[in-house]
SELONU-563938 format. One line per field, with one value per residue (C-alpha): x, y, z; residue number from 1. Coordinates in nm, 2 decimals, decimal comma. Last residue first. Layout:
REM residues N
x	[X|...]
y	[Y|...]
z	[Z|...]
nr	[NUM|...]
***
This chain:
REM residues 437
x	[0,10|0,31|0,42|0,79|1,05|1,19|1,55|1,64|2,01|1,94|1,73|1,71|1,36|1,10|0,78|0,78|0,89|0,99|0,83|0,90|0,58|0,74|1,07|0,89|0,99|0,80|0,99|1,04|1,24|1,42|1,61|1,98|2,12|2,27|2,37|2,74|2,64|2,46|2,14|2,15|1,88|1,84|1,63|1,29|1,19|0,83|0,68|0,86|0,56|0,74|0,88|1,24|1,55|1,78|2,10|2,20|2,10|2,36|2,36|2,06|1,92|1,63|1,49|1,78|1,69|1,92|1,75|2,02|2,24|2,16|1,94|1,75|1,83|1,72|1,84|1,90|2,13|2,42|2,58|2,93|2,91|2,84|2,77|2,51|2,32|2,14|1,81|1,82|1,52|1,32|1,33|1,00|1,15|1,38|1,75|1,96|2,28|2,46|2,71|2,78|3,04|3,03|2,94|2,73|2,86|2,70|2,65|2,99|2,98|3,13|3,32|3,18|3,05|2,74|2,56|2,61|2,76|2,64|2,85|2,80|3,08|3,32|3,61|3,93|3,77|3,79|3,62|3,33|2,96|2,73|2,46|2,42|2,25|2,05|1,85|1,52|1,46|1,82|2,05|2,22|2,59|2,71|3,08|3,38|3,70|3,95|4,24|4,00|3,88|3,50|3,25|3,44|3,23|3,15|2,96|2,85|2,74|2,38|2,25|2,46|2,76|2,85|3,16|3,23|3,58|3,77|4,15|4,36|4,50|4,15|3,82|3,50|3,19|2,85|2,61|2,39|2,21|1,89|1,65|1,49|1,56|1,93|1,99|2,22|2,54|2,74|3,02|3,29|3,64|3,92|4,20|4,04|3,78|3,44|3,13|2,80|2,74|2,42|2,10|1,80|1,55|1,26|1,04|1,29|1,54|1,88|2,17|2,51|2,79|3,11|3,30|3,58|3,58|3,38|3,05|3,12|2,80|2,70|2,34|2,12|1,76|1,52|1,14|1,06|1,01|1,26|1,51|1,54|1,87|2,04|2,32|2,52|2,54|2,79|2,80|2,64|2,34|2,08|1,94|1,60|1,41|1,04|0,88|0,51|0,45|0,69|0,47|0,62|0,56|0,88|1,18|1,49|1,86|2,07|2,30|2,45|2,61|2,91|3,05|2,70|2,55|2,31|2,06|2,03|1,79|1,93|1,66|1,42|1,11|0,77|0,48|0,10|0,11|0,27|-0,01|-0,03|-0,10|-0,43|-0,44|-0,80|-0,85|-0,49|-0,51|-0,84|-0,70|-0,38|-0,59|-0,79|-0,47|-0,32|-0,63|-0,62|-0,25|-0,33|-0,58|-0,32|-0,34|-0,72|-0,66|-0,75|-1,05|-1,11|-1,43|-1,46|-1,72|-1,68|-1,52|-1,60|-1,96|-2,15|-2,28|-2,05|-1,96|-1,93|-1,72|-1,78|-1,55|-1,70|-1,58|-1,58|-1,35|-1,37|-1,17|-1,13|-1,24|-1,50|-1,65|-1,59|-1,70|-1,58|-1,78|-1,70|-1,78|-1,52|-1,63|-1,43|-1,48|-1,59|-1,68|-1,89|-2,22|-2,11|-2,12|-2,47|-2,59|-2,45|-2,68|-2,54|-2,78|-2,73|-2,59|-2,32|-2,57|-2,54|-2,39|-2,42|-2,48|-2,38|-2,01|-1,82|-1,74|-1,58|-1,30|-1,25|-0,94|-0,69|-0,54|-0,23|0,01|0,08|0,02|-0,35|-0,41|-0,22|-0,33|-0,70|-0,67|-0,50|-0,78|-1,05|-0,88|-0,84|-1,21|-1,34|-1,08|-1,24|-1,54|-1,54|-1,91|-2,05|-1,91|-1,98|-1,66|-1,57|-1,68|-1,40|-1,45|-1,21|-1,06|-0,81|-0,48|-0,46|-0,32|0,04|0,15|0,29|0,12|0,01|-0,35|-0,59|-0,92|-1,29|-1,47|-1,54|-1,69|-1,67|-1,75|-2,08|-1,91|-1,54|-1,26|-1,25|-0,89|-0,85|-0,49|-0,25|0,10|0,46|0,40|0,59|0,79|0,84|1,19|1,34|1,70|1,92|2,21]
y	[1,85|1,81|2,13|2,17|1,97|2,04|1,94|1,76|1,69|1,48|1,19|0,94|0,81|0,90|0,89|1,24|1,56|1,77|2,11|2,48|2,68|3,02|3,16|3,42|3,23|2,92|2,63|2,27|1,99|1,68|1,46|1,36|1,15|1,15|0,82|0,93|1,27|1,57|1,59|1,69|1,91|1,91|2,17|2,25|2,61|2,74|3,04|3,03|2,89|2,57|2,51|2,62|2,42|2,48|2,28|2,31|2,30|2,16|2,21|2,43|2,77|2,85|3,14|3,39|3,71|3,92|4,23|4,32|4,08|4,22|3,93|3,99|3,76|3,43|3,22|2,86|2,86|2,66|2,70|2,74|3,12|3,14|2,91|3,02|2,81|3,00|3,11|3,38|3,61|3,80|3,57|3,41|3,07|3,16|3,14|2,89|2,96|2,66|2,86|3,15|3,18|3,39|3,75|3,93|4,05|3,83|3,99|3,95|4,06|3,82|3,99|3,90|3,60|3,52|3,39|3,72|3,69|3,67|3,59|3,43|3,38|3,12|3,30|3,44|3,67|3,41|3,16|3,10|3,02|3,06|3,28|3,27|3,53|3,56|3,24|3,41|3,22|3,30|3,01|2,82|2,74|2,53|2,57|2,80|2,70|2,99|3,01|3,20|3,16|3,15|3,07|2,80|2,68|2,33|2,33|1,97|1,72|1,65|1,88|2,16|2,28|2,53|2,56|2,69|2,67|2,44|2,44|2,15|2,04|2,03|2,05|2,12|2,27|2,27|2,47|2,26|2,35|2,30|2,27|2,61|2,73|2,60|2,27|2,22|2,03|2,02|1,78|1,72|1,58|1,62|1,41|1,35|1,61|1,46|1,39|1,32|0,99|0,83|0,72|0,50|0,53|0,46|0,76|0,97|0,98|1,02|1,25|1,17|1,41|1,25|1,25|0,99|0,61|0,54|0,50|0,81|0,99|1,35|1,43|1,55|1,44|1,43|1,45|1,73|1,98|2,23|1,94|1,81|1,82|1,55|1,66|1,35|0,98|0,73|0,39|0,04|0,19|0,12|0,38|0,53|0,46|0,55|0,72|0,76|0,99|1,24|1,56|1,69|1,35|1,14|1,06|0,86|0,85|0,62|0,65|0,41|0,57|0,39|0,64|0,76|0,41|0,28|0,44|0,76|0,85|1,13|1,35|1,42|1,61|1,59|1,82|1,83|2,04|2,36|2,60|2,90|3,24|3,44|3,33|3,20|3,07|2,94|2,74|2,59|2,49|2,35|2,15|1,99|1,91|1,75|1,53|1,41|1,34|1,12|0,93|0,84|0,46|0,48|0,63|0,99|1,23|1,60|1,80|2,16|2,40|2,76|3,03|3,12|3,02|3,29|3,36|3,66|3,53|3,16|3,21|2,87|2,63|2,35|2,00|1,71|1,41|1,12|0,80|0,62|0,27|0,42|0,62|0,60|0,85|1,11|1,41|1,76|2,06|2,30|2,58|2,90|3,15|2,90|3,07|2,79|2,98|3,12|2,76|2,70|3,04|2,96|2,66|2,53|2,37|1,99|1,91|1,68|1,46|1,34|1,67|1,76|2,10|2,16|2,09|2,09|1,71|1,78|1,97|2,33|2,33|2,61|2,77|2,97|2,74|2,56|2,22|2,31|2,32|2,01|1,81|1,89|1,79|1,46|1,40|1,44|1,20|0,93|0,96|0,92|0,66|0,42|0,36|0,53|0,48|0,82|0,89|1,25|1,43|1,44|1,79|2,05|2,36|2,65|2,88|3,13|3,13|3,38|3,72|3,84|4,16|4,22|4,10|3,78|3,86|3,58|3,62|3,57|3,78|4,15|4,40|4,22|4,45|4,27|3,93|3,97|4,15|4,21|4,15|3,86|3,90|3,62|3,72|3,63|3,50|3,79|3,94|3,96|4,01|3,77|3,88|3,60|3,75]
z	[1,71|2,03|2,21|2,18|2,37|2,72|2,78|3,10|3,20|3,51|3,64|3,93|3,97|3,71|3,91|4,06|3,90|4,21|4,29|4,32|4,28|4,31|4,18|3,96|3,65|3,75|3,91|3,80|3,95|3,81|4,05|4,09|4,37|4,72|4,89|4,92|5,04|4,88|4,68|4,31|4,16|3,78|3,60|3,46|3,40|3,36|3,18|2,84|2,65|2,54|2,89|2,93|3,03|3,32|3,37|3,74|4,10|4,35|4,73|4,69|4,58|4,34|4,15|4,13|3,95|3,73|3,61|3,35|3,16|2,81|2,73|3,05|3,34|3,48|3,77|3,89|4,19|4,33|4,67|4,81|4,82|4,45|4,16|3,91|3,65|3,37|3,22|2,95|2,91|2,65|2,35|2,42|2,37|2,65|2,57|2,77|2,96|3,11|3,32|3,56|3,83|4,14|4,22|3,96|3,62|3,36|3,01|2,84|2,47|2,21|1,92|1,58|1,39|1,19|1,49|1,66|2,01|2,37|2,67|3,01|3,27|3,41|3,56|3,41|3,16|2,88|3,11|2,87|2,87|2,57|2,42|2,05|1,83|1,50|1,53|1,59|1,91|2,04|2,00|2,29|2,34|2,64|2,57|2,55|2,73|2,68|2,44|2,20|1,85|1,84|1,56|1,36|1,06|0,95|0,62|0,62|0,89|0,77|1,05|0,91|1,10|1,37|1,60|1,94|2,09|2,33|2,34|2,49|2,15|2,00|2,18|1,98|2,13|1,95|1,73|1,50|1,18|0,99|1,29|1,22|1,58|1,56|1,73|2,03|2,08|2,41|2,28|2,02|2,09|1,85|1,71|1,38|1,30|1,35|1,14|1,33|1,48|1,37|1,55|1,53|1,83|1,60|1,64|1,83|1,54|1,71|1,64|1,80|1,90|2,01|2,35|2,34|2,39|2,08|2,27|2,47|2,37|2,36|2,26|1,98|1,96|1,67|1,61|1,86|1,58|1,73|1,78|2,13|2,32|2,52|2,75|2,83|2,75|2,90|2,75|2,81|2,99|2,72|2,49|2,41|2,73|2,74|3,05|3,01|3,30|3,45|3,42|3,09|2,93|2,93|2,71|2,82|2,74|2,95|3,25|3,50|3,80|3,94|4,20|4,29|4,33|4,07|3,84|3,63|3,35|3,13|2,99|2,71|2,80|2,63|2,56|2,59|2,91|2,79|2,74|2,51|2,66|2,70|3,07|3,08|2,73|2,71|3,03|2,92|2,58|2,74|2,99|2,71|2,53|2,84|2,89|2,53|2,56|2,86|2,66|2,40|2,43|2,39|2,05|2,00|1,98|2,07|2,10|2,19|2,33|2,21|2,41|2,78|2,85|3,03|3,38|3,43|3,77|3,67|3,36|3,19|3,00|2,79|2,72|2,48|2,50|2,25|2,30|1,97|1,85|1,62|1,90|2,27|2,54|2,77|2,89|3,01|3,23|3,35|3,58|3,65|3,93|4,20|4,52|4,66|4,64|4,30|4,17|4,29|4,16|3,81|3,77|3,44|3,20|3,17|2,82|2,95|3,14|3,50|3,61|3,98|4,13|4,49|4,47|4,80|4,77|4,43|4,60|4,47|4,25|4,28|3,97|3,89|4,08|3,76|3,92|3,97|3,60|3,50|3,80|3,73|3,36|3,47|3,72|3,46|3,22|3,48|3,60|3,24|3,15|3,41|3,18|2,84|2,76|2,80|3,14|3,24|3,34|3,71|3,82|3,77|3,97|3,97|4,22|4,07|4,26|4,54|4,45|4,45|4,28|3,93|3,61|3,44|3,37|3,45|3,26|3,31|3,06|3,10|3,34|3,67|3,97|4,04|4,08|4,16|3,98|3,61|3,55|3,79|3,88|3,94|4,01|3,98|3,63|3,47|3,74|4,12|4,24|4,49|4,52|4,66|4,85]
nr	[437|436|435|434|433|432|431|430|429|428|427|426|425|424|423|422|421|420|419|418|417|416|415|414|413|412|411|410|409|408|407|406|405|404|403|402|401|400|399|398|397|396|395|394|393|392|391|390|389|388|387|386|385|384|383|382|381|380|379|378|377|376|375|374|373|372|371|370|369|368|367|366|365|364|363|362|361|360|359|358|357|356|355|354|353|352|351|350|349|348|347|346|345|344|343|342|341|340|339|338|337|336|335|334|333|332|331|330|329|328|327|326|325|324|323|322|321|320|319|318|317|316|315|314|313|312|311|310|309|308|307|306|305|304|303|302|301|300|299|298|297|296|295|294|293|292|291|290|289|288|287|286|285|284|283|282|281|280|279|278|277|276|275|274|273|272|271|270|269|268|267|266|265|264|263|262|261|260|259|258|257|256|255|254|253|252|251|250|249|248|247|246|245|244|243|242|241|240|239|238|237|236|235|234|233|232|231|230|229|228|227|226|225|224|223|222|221|220|219|218|217|216|215|214|213|212|211|210|209|208|207|206|205|204|203|202|201|200|199|198|197|196|195|194|193|192|191|190|189|188|187|186|185|184|183|182|181|180|179|178|177|176|175|174|173|172|171|170|169|168|167|166|165|164|163|162|161|160|159|158|157|156|155|154|153|152|151|150|149|148|147|146|145|144|143|142|141|140|139|138|137|136|135|134|133|132|131|130|129|128|127|126|125|124|123|122|121|120|119|118|117|116|115|114|113|112|111|110|109|108|107|106|105|104|103|102|101|100|99|98|97|96|95|94|93|92|91|90|89|88|87|86|85|84|83|82|81|80|79|78|77|76|75|74|73|72|71|70|69|68|67|66|65|64|63|62|61|60|59|58|57|56|55|54|53|52|51|50|49|48|47|46|45|44|43|42|41|40|39|38|37|36|35|34|33|32|31|30|29|28|27|26|25|24|23|22|21|20|19|18|17|16|15|14|13|12|11|10|9|8|7|6|5|4|3|2|1]
***
């Protein structure tokens, strides 16, 4: 039975309460309980010479904030005060009248060939600006990144946590019929925009993984006829196969938190174990030695431990072991099979895929296996990946039938706010990269 347990982002609590009861600055505290999303007003930014980009930037900011489930936008038609000039004083009574708790005012202009965005955030009920005003600039081609950065600042000021909007996801783009699926590597913005293809569909590609810096990608390729690990430079899409042991297959790679080493699976003579080596291919070290199939490794954020899946107990389960070696400890004990574990960037949770009762689930558990919570359920959900701030999980959902296909979905760690990533078509195997610099 799916256990819906509220935790972390399950709730939105305005710490200071409403109007007269408010004692401190506007703030969303991520705590237990369920409260309505915080209502905010975002008048279309003042156009100071940027033309259509002004409206576009405003809408991306709104989509970022509202898409979290933490915020609810008050339609612009309900606004009483209008801003024709960025410096216009705020009439707090007008915003209180429509129950706005946060107000975002901004302007977009051009300077030196760059788009310039400036903005201010106001706590309506305390009648004060929240933090300093800020100004950001970028090339016209990077206007979406500007919008994401503004949304990240606003999210951070209200929640006290880092945002995740200015980030990218690497995934496998899928096209064609189910029995002849064509796959190629692609990168997109976190919301599905700006899709860029990194490979063609001439060979099978699987399980791409961003480096901690977001500049390289590890993935499994069949270009030699057997599974091999390849590392690609994201900037120019150049790649190189990593060294192999003759007669073996290598797959399921993942970077260490410092980006200097790789953990992966190696199959030899029908046996699959975990290995580690440097990013330059040297210093190969065997980490497990078992007749079981051991794969899908993921480092803890401090690099001291590895979580992975293994069938050494007779069924597919999740284990944790020290990166320096030692006996793995099983942490999954619920009904069914567990796989594809991924350590949260916060270090407090492990996300996983579970199969039980003919269905698939995305879930999370503590690093000792306690407090298991299932967040999704469907015909086939698999392959979770964490947002940079550890509050949202992206995964693959496959629909049944001959015409079924794979799509990317996100859900927050309370199991709420489930939604599809639109605009990318068939897609699978996502991995969320870090916040961009």
